[in-house]
N, C-alpha and C positions, 0 to 999 in steps of 0.2 A: 195156833192157840185160839183164835177168834174161830175157826172151824168147830173145833172140839164144843167151845160154847154151843154155838150155834146148833151142833147135834143134840146138846142135852135140851136145851130151849125145846125141840123140836119133839121129844121124848116126854116131855114132862116133869122129867125129874126134880128142877130146880124152877124157881120163881125166875120168869124173865126179866121184871127190872132189878133184881139184885145182882143177876149176872151181867147185863149190862151194865150197871154201873162198876162192879167190879173190874169187866175188861177196859174199862174208859178211863180207870184207876191205872190199871197197869199198864195201859198204852201209855198215859202220860207220864207215868216213872220210866219207862222206856225210852222215850225222846227225850228226855229230861238226862236221863245218861248219856245218852249217844249224842246228844249239843256238847254238854260237858267234855266226852271224849273227843270230840271235833275239835274244840276248843283247846283243849290241852293239847291237842298234836299240832295246830297252828302256832301256839306258844313256843312249843320244843322247835320246830321248824326256824322260828325266829331268833331262838336263841342259838339255835347251831348256826344259821346263817351269821349271825353278828360273831357268834366266837370263831368262826372261819376268816370274816372280814378283820377279828382282832390281830389274828394268824398271821393276815397276808399283810397286815400292816407291819408288824413286827418283821416278818422276812425283809421287808421294801427297807425299814429302818435300820435293820441289820447290815443289808447290801450297802445303805448308803454311808453308814458309818466304817466299814469295811474302804469304801472309795474314798472317804475323807480322809483317811490315814495315808493314801497314795498321793494326794492332791495337796497334801499339808505337807509334803517333803521338803525341807530347805536343802537338798542336796541338787544344784542347778548346772552340774556339771564341771571338771575340772580341766577340761581340754577340749579340743574341736570334738574331736570323736567321741569323747564321754557326752556333750550337747547336743550331737546329732543324733548320740542312741537315745537320749533322754526323751527329744523330741519323736522321735519313733514311736517310743514307748506311750508318750502324750497323745499322740494323734490316735494309736490303737484305745487309749482310755476315753477320748471324747466321742470316738465312733462306738464304744459300749455304751458311753451315757445317753447318745443317741438313739441306740437302738433300744435302750433300756425305759425311756419316756414313754413307751405307749403303754409299758406295766404299770407304772406311775398313777398315769392318765385314768387307767382301768379301776384301780382301788379306789382314787378319789372318785370315779364314778359310781362304785359299789357302796361306797361311803352314803354318797348324797341320795342312793336309790332306797339305801336301808330307812335313813333318816324320812324320806317321802312315804312308805307304805308300812314304817310302823315307830312306834313311841318307845321302845325297848332301847334303852342304852343311848339316848339321842346325845345328851350332853357328852356321854364319853366320846363318842363318835366325832362329834364335832371339834373335840379338845385333841382327839387322837389326828385327825385330817389336817389340823392347823399346824400341828407338830411335824406331821408329814412332808406337808407344802414349805414350812420353814427349812426343815433340812434338806429337803430337795434343792431349793434356791441356794442354800450355803453350797452345797457340793456344788453346783454351777458356777457360782462365782469363783470358790476357790480354784475348779478347772481353770476360767478363763484367764484369773490372776496367773496360776502358775504355767499356763500357754504362753501369757504374754511376757512372763519372765524369763523362761525358756527361749523365747524369742529374742530377747534382749541378751542371751548369756552367747547365743548364737553370734549375732552380729558382733558383741564384745571377744568372742572368740577368735572371730574371722578378723577383728581389729589387730589382736596380740598377735596373729599368725604374721600378719603385713609388718608389724612392729620388729617382731622377731627375726622376720627374714631381712629386713632394712638393716637391725644390729647384728645380724652375722654377717653381711656385707661389709659392713663397717669395720668389724672386727677385722675380717681377713686383708681388708686394705689398710688397716693401719701398722699390720703385721709387714707389709711390703713397703710401706713408707717409711719405717722405721729401718730398712736396711741402709749400711752405712756406702754402698756399692754405689759411686757417682760414675765409674766408666775411666779406664784407663787411656783407651784410644777415642781417637774421633768416632769412629765407627761406632764402638761401644756407646760413647756419649749420645751420638744420634739415635742408636737405638733407644736409649733408655729415654731419651727427651719425647721420641715417638709413643713410646707406651705411656709415658706419663700425659702427654696430649690423651691420649686414646684414655686415660684414667679421667682424666681432668672433663670429658666428653661423657663419661659413664658416671661422674659425679654429678654434673649438672642435671642428667635424668633423675638419678637416685634421690638428689636434693628437692626437685620437684616432689618426687614420688614422696618423700618424707613430710612436704607442706601439704600435700594430699592427704597422708595420713593423719596429719594434727588436725586438719578439717575436719576431715570424718569424726576423729574424739572429739572434738567440740560439738559437732553436731548429735552425737549420742549424748552426750553431758547434756545438752540442751532439751535432747528429748525425755532426759529423767531417767538415764539408763541406771539400774540399783548398783553397775560396777564405777560408777563416776572417779570415784576417790582413785581408784587403780588407773584408770584411763590419764587422770592427770600426771600422775606420777611415771606414768612410762611413757606419755608425750614429753614431757621435761627431760626424761632419761635419755632419748630418743633425740632430742635436739642438741643436750649436751654431746655428745657421742660424735653428731655428725657436725658440730661446731671444732671440736678436738680435731677429728679428721680434716676439717680444712685448713686449718692452723696447719697441720704435720704437711700438707699436701703443698702449700706456699713454701713453708721451710726448704722441701727437699727440691721443688721448682730452682727457686734461688740456688741453691748448693749447686745444681745440676747445669744450670746457668754459667757460673762462674765459672766451672771445671771446662763447661763447654768452650768458654773463651779463651783460657789458658790453652787448652788443647788445639785451639784453634791459631792461638799465635805462635804456638811450639812445630805446629804442622805446616804453616806458611811458612817460617823461619828455615823449617827443613826443605820445602820445597825452592824456597830462593838459593839457600846455600849447594841445592841439588843442581839449580841452572847453573849457579857460578861456576862448580866445578865441571859441568859440562862446555862450559865457554872456555875456562883455562886450557883446555887439550889445542882450543884453534890458536890461542895467543901463543902457545909454548910450541908450534909447529917450528920445522926448519925448511919447509917447503918456500921457496921464494921466486918459483917460475923459472923453466928453460929456456923463454922465448917472450916478446912482446905480449904474443897473444895470453900464454898462462899469468903474465906478469898484470894484467891488465884484468883477467878474469879474478884472480887473488884480488884486486885491489878495489873489483866489483864488490869481492865478497866481502872485503873487509868494510867497505862502506855498510853493505848491508848490516855486518855485526855489528859496528859503531851505532847504526838505528836503531838495532835491536836494545844495544845496551841504552840509549837514551830512552826507548819506549819502556825498557822493563823498569828501568830506575824510577819512573813514575806509576806503573803499575805493579811492582815489586816491593821495591826498596822503600817508596814512601808509605805503601800500604801498610806493610808491617809496623815501621816508626809511629804512625798513626793510631795503630792499634795498640803500640808499647804504651803509649803515652796513655790512652783511653784506661787500659788496666791499673798503670801507676797512678792517677788521679782517684782510682775508684779503691785505691790501697788493696789492692789484690793480695790474695795469703802469699801466693807465688812471685811477689815483686822483685827479689832479688835474683831468682831463676831468671825470669824474664830479664832484666836489666844486662846481666852475664849474656845471656844468648843474640840480643841483638846487637852487642857492641863486637862480637865475636863476628856474625853476620856481615858488619861494616866495614870491619878492618879486611875481610876476605874481598868484598865487592871494589873497595880502593885500590887494592893491589891489582883486580883485573882491569881496571880504568887505565893503568899505568903501563902495564904490558900489552896492552890494547895499542896504544899509541906509539910505543918503542917500535911496533910490528908494521905499522902504518908507514912512519917515516922511511924504514929500510925498504918497502916494496914501492915508493916513490923515486928512491934512489935508480932500483933496477928498470922501472918502468923508461927512464932517460935511457939507459945503456944499451936497451935491446929496440930503441925508437928507431934509429938509424938502419940498422939490420934489417928490420920489419917493411921497412917502404922499400928496399929492394926483392923483398920476398913478394910484396904485394903486386908489383909491376910485372916479375916473372909469371906470375901465378895470372893476371890477367891476360896476358898476349898468349900463355900455353893455352889457357882456356880457351881464347877467341879461334888459334890456331887450331886446338883438336876440333872445337865444334862446325871449321870449314872444313875439316879432313872427315870428320863422322856424316857431313851431310852429302860432302862428295863421294864419300866410299858408299853411302846408300845409293846414289844416284847411281855409280858406276856398276854396284853388283845387284841392282834392280833388274828381275830376269828380263831378258829382250824377248817379249811376246807382241804382235803388234797384229791387227785386224786390218791395216790399208795399207798401199805405198805410203800414202801423206802420214801417218804415223811414223813409219821409220826413217822418211825425210826427214821428219822434224827432229827425231833422237839424233840423227847424223848430226844434222847442223847443231844441235845443242851441246854434242860432244865437241866441235870443231869450235865452239866458244869457249867450253870450258879450259881447252886447252891453250887456248891463247890467253888465257888468265892465269896461269901457272906463274909466270915471270913477278907477279906480285906475291904471290905465294912463297916462292924462294926467297924473296927480300925479307919477308918476316920471320922465317926459318933462321935466316942466317940473325937479324936482330937478336933472336931468343939465345943463340949459339954465344953471342957476346955477352949478353946478361949472364947467363950461366957462368961464364966465367970470371966473372966479376964477382957473383956473391960466393965461389967458392973460393977466392982468395982470402975471403974474410975466415976461412975454416970453421964454419956453422955447421950444423946438423942440415938434416932435409928440410924442405920448406914447409911447412905446417899448413900454407894455404892451399897447396896443390898436392895430387899423387902424379902428378908428370913430371919426369924427370926429362932432361936432355937427350939422354940412351933412350927412353922408348920414345922420345918425339922423332928420332933419328931412323928409327926402325919403322915409325908409322912414314915416312917420308919415302923410305925405299919401298914399302910394300904400294906405296899410292903410283909408284911408277909402275909397276907389276899388273895393277889392276887395271890401268891405262891403256896397256898393250892387249889385255885379254879382252876389254871392251871393244877395242877395235875390231878384233876378228869376229865377235858375236854380232856385232852390227852390220857387218857385211854378209854373213850368213844371212841373218833375218831378213837382208834386202833382197837377198835371190829368194828366199821362201815366199814373200808376199809377191814378188813378180810372177810365179807360177802360179799361187792362189788366184791372182786378177782374172788369170787366163781361164781358172776354171767356173769363177762367177759369171763371166761374161758368155762363155757355152750353156751353162744353167738357165740364165736369164732370156738368153734367144729362145732355148724351147720352150721354157714355162711361160715367157710372153705369149708367143704363138699359140701355143695349146690353149690359154686363159682365153686369148680373141675368140679362138672356135667355141670354146663352152660358151662364152656370151652370146656370140650371134647365133648359136643353136637354140638356145634356152630363150633368146628373143624370138626367132622362130617358130618354138612349139607353143608359145603363151600369145605370140601376136603383137608384141610391144613394138615391130618394127613395120607395123600397117598390113602386113600379110598372114593375118593368124590363120593357123589351121583350124581354127574352131569356129570361124565365123567368115560368110563371103566367099566361099572358097567351094560350092560342090557341096552337096548332100552330106548326111551324120556318115554314110558309109565311105564316100571320098576321103572325108575327113579322117575316117580311123584307119584307112591304107596308107595317108600320106602319114601319118603318125606312127603307125609303127615300122615304115620305110625309114624315118628320120631316127629313131629308138634302134634301129639296125646299125646305122650309121654309127650311133653312139657307142655302142658295144665294139664296131671294128676299131674305134681311136685308142681302145684300150692298151695297144702297142705304146703308143706316143707316153702315154702316162707312165708306163714302163720304162721307157727309156728315161725320162725324168727323173723317175725315181732310182734309178741307177746311178747319174748324173749328182743327185741329192746325197747319195749313199757315200761317194766319193766326197764330196763335200764336208761332211761331218768326219769321216776317216780325217781330212786334214785339218779338222777343228776351226773349220769355217761357218762361223754362226752368223754372220750378215752379208747381204749383197746389196749393194747401193744401186746395180742394174735393174734390179726387180721387185717388186712387193711380192710376190708369189712364192709359197712353198711348197714342198712336195706332199705335205699333209692337207694343206689348203685345197691344193688342185686334184687330191684324191678325193677330198669330200664334196667338192663341186662336180665332178665326174659322176661319184655318186648318186648325188643329187639330181642331176640330169637326167641319169638311168632311171632312176625312181620317179622321175617326174615324167618321163614317156609311158613308163609303165601305168601309172595313176591316171594319165591323160586317155591313152588306152581302154580302161576301164571305164574312166567315163564316160568315154564316147560309145562304148559298150551298152553302157546303163541308158545312157540318152536313147540309145536306140530301142533298147528294151522297154524304156516308159512309153516311148511316142508308141512302139506297136502295139502296147498292152493297153495303155490307159488314155490314150488320145491326144498327149499334151503334144503340141505342134513344133515343129522345127523353130520356126519363129519365137517362138517363147524361150525354148533352150537357148537360142541365140541369142534374144535379151538378156535372159540370166547370163550367159558367159560375158556378153560385153558390160554388164553393171560390174561383174565380180573384177574386169580387167581394169574399169575405172578408177574403182575405189583401191586397187591395189596400186597405190602410189610407187612404194618402194620396190616394185616389181620382183616379189618374194614368193609369189606363187599362191597365198595365203593371206586371210586380213585379219586383223585384231580385231578385238571385241568392238572398238570404238569405228572404225571402218566398216564392220558387217552391220552394226545398227545403222549409220547411213545410208548404208548398201539397201536394206529393208525399205528404210522411210521414201528413197528414190524408187522403190517397185510399186512403191502404195501402201506400206503397211503403216497403221494410223500407232507410232509409239509414243507414249506419253514422254514429256520433257520433264527431266528429274535434273536436281545439281548435283553437283559431281560429288561422290561419295555417300550419294542418297539412294537405299533401297528401289529396284525396279523390276518387281514382281513377274510381271509381262514380259521383259526381257530376259529374266533369267530364266523363265520357263523354255523360252525357243532356246537358249543356249545349253538347258538339258538335251534336248532332243537332237541339235545339231552339232554340240562341243562335250559329250557325256565326259569325256577324261579332264576335262577343263583345263586345257595345256594352254588355254588363251587365246587359240589362234583357230581359224576356220579354214580347213583346205578347198580347194576347187571342188573335191570330188564329194567331201560333207556338204558343201553350197548346195551342189546342183542335188543330189540325193535330198535334201530339205525342201530346195523349190520344187521339185517333181511332187513330193510326198504334199504339198501343200496345194497343188493344184489338183490332186486328186481326192482330198482328205474330204471332202464333202461328200464323195459317193461312199456310204456307208454299208452297201446290201445290194444283191442283185435283184431284190426286190423292187428297191428304191429305184434302180436304172428302170426296170421293166415297168413302173408306175408313168415313169417320165416319158419312155416313147408310147404309153399307153393313153396318156394327157394327148399328143400330138396327132394322134389318129383320128379318124370320124367313127363313132358310134363303138367306140371302147372296143375295137376290132385286136384280135391278136396277134395282128402283122400290121406292117408301116409300108407306104411306099416310097418311092423315091423323090416323088415331088416333095412329098410329106417332109422328107428330111433337108432336103435341099432349102424347104422353106422355112424351116424352124431351128437349122443348126447354120455353123460356119462351114463355107467349102472343104475344110481341110477335114472336118469331123465328119461331113456326111460322106466326103470320097473312103475317109476309114470306116465307116458302118457299111456302106454298098459293097467294099472291097471285099468284106469281111461276114457279110449276113447271106445265109443261105435263101434259097426262095422258099416259101410258106406253102406246106401242103395239107389241104383242110382233111381233117382227121375221118369225115364223113364219108366221102368221097375217093379219099387218097391220091386225089390229083391235086397239082400246083394249081394256084389261082396265078393269073397275068399280073404282072408288074408288084407281088406281093412277097415281102420281104420277112423272114421269122426273127424280129427282135428277142423272142423270147430265150429262144436256143441260143442266139449270139449274146446275148447276157449271163446265161448261165455258164456257156463255155469259156468267156472274159473271166468271170471270178474263179473259174477251176484252174485257169490258168495262174 
């Protein structure tokens, strides 16, 4: 519109001043209308916001009113399950209140904002916010109060559950205690008493539990539980029932104890009467003995029986009498039955005592009647037993097999037999005395002797049998004497050959080992000569095998005749055979040892003097002449030969000596033979020589100007005569490699050394 006005002004159609005024007036009116529209729009928005706020407040007030109806309910549950369900619902309500509180706060904040930005409806907003806050606080208070009461109801219902549980137990036990069954036997009463004792134990537990319930009820009332009146009533009711049950229990216990005492008396009376009935059979017995022994046995039994009666009078009779008096003094309901039962038992007891005394007097009379006959029985039994013991010993000696091992033994047996025959006259007198005593006993016309199974007829047979055995013994002793004479001759013949052969074995062994001063190992020629002498002696040893065969044949004859000992010699076939075999082995070992020494001398340069020294030392320490050294002897021998072995306590480890034993005695049999010893000593003599190069260096050291050859003069100047002789005899003349001609007086030690080590 302004642009149109500008166009009109430019064209000159209107007055410029009027147009400007008109335009200004229109613009002002337009702005006024626009402002009014904006103001109205703002007021309308405020009104809309206000109405929306009031609707929100109305919604919240409606929600609060709805929840108040729930929390204001007077239903707190009629049982434990109901209370628990209400508690769950209330928990959900409290959760709902907690989750809804932000919405209430949002409405409150919206109202306060409205009051800050607008004056429209401020008093009403304040009033509605105040009412909303009041309703919200009341709702939360009602919820808290209901929650508390629900907690109290839950505690109350739990309390009631415990009360009802105890009342149910009391009702159950009242029915059991009201039963009139007190038992008709001791076992039944004892069972009922045990059950009642178990009840009382259980009752004590429940009494304590009821006390705990009452204490819990008091605490609930003190805490202001809204069920206090009901709690007081139920506690009083529970205590009343508990007291009634206690009264019933005491009444039943008294009845059970009275019935137990009565039945115990009747049972003890039955036991006493049963015991009396058992003993009555004894006093009614018609057995008074057949002889003194049986009468005395019966009297002993009777005395034991009377002692039993006396003891039972204190244990049984007085016991039931005291029990009867106790029950009568207590005015027991069954007093008449108790008195009658006691009187019956006492009457039967008195009769038993009288019958027992009558039996005892009759037994005493029977004892005197048999005493005289008994003395005769005892006398015969003693003499018969002595005679039979003598006969059994004699029979054992006479029938013992006659088997002797020497003439002296058979002579001793024949002398003992002659002495026995001389003593028969005394036995004859004892036999005749027994016959006379037997006739006297038979004159009384009594039965067999109870103290012995011997009869005169049996003793007569025994006497006749003894005469027969004596004759047989005479014949056996004669035969054995003849056999021992023949055996003694065989012993002497065997001993003669065995002693001679053993003496030859000993002398030959001493000769081989040199213990007689003429050793084949030393001082009697060269090693070759000793070897020949040893072979000759070994041949002699084998040639004497026939002598050993003769001894073995004689030994076989001795065994066939069961001759196991020989006082004429200490040697046996096996022992002599072993010694011969050992001697044969010794000869073979000595041959091998000498051959080894010869080889060692030829190849290693060990002198014969050294070998003899080794042999002499071995012989010196072989104290028992066994041809071997034990470990102690071997150690002493090494020390004597110059070995520096440490001194150790017995039982302590000796590593250096153990290392030597590993070499000389690898099988560890505990001994070192001459062959093992010599091999070890030879190896020790040559052990420092490790290689041909070392020997060459040694020869080169004794030459002048490091020459490849050595002269005889240099050898004899630096070595022992034996070693120099050995080298000169085996070294070849040295040939110069350039001229291929031998050098006068030069010996090739390099070729000698290599040949020595190759061998």
